[in-house]
C-alpha angles and dihedrals in degrees: 000000000000132000089039113245116260116268118256114262108252100177128096127257116203130166092274138017089261094069096033132089124208125231114181119200102246125226115267111264127195121234115292112276095020106160131234107253127212124182115191116190121188116203126238095349119150129219092249100045110075117068090231088070096038099276126142096250116081111234105184095170091056088045092056092049091049091049090060095040143017136297117217114207099181100052118132141204132187095261095248140062118253093035093053092049093048091051093045096050098043107031089231129110113271097247089053087061093047094256106116085139141005118299094252091060098045120144132195099267127103094248094047111032096099090226104134103220122227087232090072105057117192124246086246090060092048093050095043092054089050095055105276127133107233132201137167129201135189131356120031113180099163105086116094110260092240092053099057099091122114090256095053136174085237101195092108098040121109091254090062094042099062105288113120089192132027132176116176147074138290124236139030100303146355140187116277087214105042109018125170105231141185130206103203102319096328118102113233133183125216113270093235142023126255091253087058092054105270117156127168097218089056093044095052093048091048092050094047092049091048092050093049091049091049092048092049092046095051102032109013093161092058117086119229137217117210124186108194112185114175123210084221136122091022117102136300085073099214126168139153112270094242090059093048094048091058088074099047110145095001096115102041089112089071137230098294092058095040089054091053092047090051094055090048090055092045090055093047090051091051092240095126131029116271091244094055111138122218106236114231126259113264114250089239091067118073121238111247090235092061094057121100123239095263093052092048092050093049096043093048089052091052089055092046088056092050091049091052090049093052093045092051091046090052090051094052093045086050090057089055092049091048090053090052091048089054091062119104092241097038092130088065094056117109110209126189116189111187110193098214139356087226139346126297114303123256092189092107089073124223093300100043116237146232088219120036091182086064093053090047087056086059096255115127127222126219137223090235092053093051102043097079088058098043093118092052096055109122095026129103094270095077146042090218129180133179125248121270090252088073091048088055091048090049092057093059125184095015136078122259130346145233116359091027107098091165089080137038094247084076101037112027113091130168117247133194123202121192127182109148093188092059108019116072101163092090112196092011125153125225124200104180113129110252141158135209090259085073095064097076096051089045089056092047091051092048091051093047092242131140126231107262119239095197128029121185090344095308122114111238130236105236116261111257096202128092126218117261094198090106088069095059096081102025124052091186099048111131112257117255099204105088103166135029130164125207128201139152129142093003096303109124139189139161128202120202127167098325099326129100127195113194138187113196112206109195138300111309098225094066100088102178133069133019131272091202129222105257115119097348109182122237131206130203130216136182098212094185087070100024111048096181100042091246100144121062109210097179095111092046096047111026092156092061090047093053090047091054094044089055090048090052091054090050093050091044093053091047094049102044094252095142135121097053114216125182099180121114119172091029091059092055089072098048106158092199094061114111117250142139089259102048111131094003129120101179128058134178129194132187127220115284096027103139143164097034105167118235090246088065099036126096108283097236096153109133090341135115113251145157125226115200121189124188109201142162122219115209126219108287093034136265141247139175141083119322096180132351134173128188124006143235090326091061141311145106137270135195110199147144116251109196085337095309116121113241134179118196128184117198112204102199092304088291098097133014118203115198129193111182140168125229104229135057116245116256120236113281140055121328139175115217119194128191111192115191121185118196114226120223115273116259124220113254095021121111093203140009137181141196148217123300127201124199117203135179121201091344096310122110111239103171144001132194145157121258095207098192131016129194111264104204118001139357099208146349096241111000114111146201112275131187116210096003143041108233124193119008106001123243092222126052089205092079101025092113089054097045133189083025095200116202112261096202130060125280117207097184142321117219135188125205119190113217 
């Protein structure tokens, strides 16, 4: 039972202090010798991308950690973000924790609602209640989208799920240059701008190192648990120019050749069996040789940027590891480094993109549209992402990639475990089949702690994971994980004692529509003999396939996997999802209200609406943002520019629509109204727009056409702000003055949906 019950009072109570003896309840202490524990999770990194696992990008910090520990070559994730993190932190399967998908796509079923239940306590909670200091850093994608505002509720934030300290960001991604961060539950902005040298990778490493040093200075006898989850290498692929330039010209040979080179290195390093077959390129991905010169030049640059991003991430993670190694008890620190929460991301589409939020809205980019900005890729101007061909190359030697849990390209990720006090096979390789649900029980076993049955008064769902500690001393020990199901987005697979049955469910870069679930084909692999799932044995062994399909259904029913749902963009606009705005058509905000998540902001996407702002201009005039939502990736802003009212709509950085008055507002009170009217949708068009009218004090001052409006979502982490534009600004016109806070007075800003 956690928290542990209070100790019995063993002092003496007399009538006065003179005949009494004190007995303080002592702080909870873990078992003697319990190690410090550090879990490092890199984002969107494929099995064949880091050099430590044979990839084309040198990762010397990972190499050093592997040389003092073990590399696991049959470790598995769930193939997508929030689900992997839920499974990792609880030791339960992702659907059991309500994370069958990412938070933004949640639906109202137990396996998919993104509401982390109290019956599945996190490993941080378990360790905290047993005397550990606990801290989390970086990406947190496990709070419901509608609960991420600065006023909570905070039940599903890290600080209420076992982490005594958290510094990071909510959601699937954020800018490395202009992130929107929280410390605990308090929103904070970076102390400097990107042009002044700010970078999120550096910031997170600095903060984690500072926290560890503080903890060791104040309570050196208390072990700590650190969860360090980088935003890298998830899009946007942002890196300092000096890191990118190191890889100039290194990928001109193209993704087909890089994939072959990767498998060759993997074999030489002993990471894959010598008979491993390179699975063929899917017909949906172009051969490098068929691309024209412009496409090759653009696509090679995208991969150079990714390589610089990964190399810089490795360097910053290395600084954290070096700081841990400098501690007096560093040998008794158990470090897990998981090289990816899923396979490489296909969200950049076949052409790559300057704006991956646009492609996730179902709108493709083009080579021609990107080429003029090729030298800006990786900088703060864009939300760039590489083409799917590089994702395929990064999953070598497997099939597919992120969002495809039917195959190992989506689920197999390299892992390093270091614990000098208890692992002596330095540089060893482990091949037992395991899954991220096995991390939590491994930590409990290492700390000498039992799985709790009750936490904070709530009975606990049993942990599904099994400890991996048996592998530390014996490379040849038989694996103890016999069965594991996989499912997200309709893709399905089941592993059982060396066999895998898999049902692929459509290319992962098509983010609209449904394939359906009638007559989905299944394949069968013997992965003890076929490391890369290259030989489909379904026709040769139909009995085994049917046996495994039945087992999948049993595991799915037991773990809340049903109902299956393969939609993506459509689920982002689920009208049944809880929020502060559900069922409302009118909204009012006071000055200084900031960081309202899109899930709680007025749903103006492709809908007629009116924005009314009541302001007061002081003597001498005013300027600045009155209201803004979104950021450089897309959004809108109503502001005064040298006193003149302006409305700008940013369509994914592709088009900027501007409706502006001609005269500066005189001192005094004014009412500014932006009236947008959505035009009817036209057949064959992905998006449309409509006319906008800007009025001041009842008089029309400007009209204009908003040619295209965002259909689903402006950004992954940018918010709605009143009186300022935090993070990456919507408008380039005031970027150099960000956040361009309003210098007058705002009474209120209201929205009326028409």
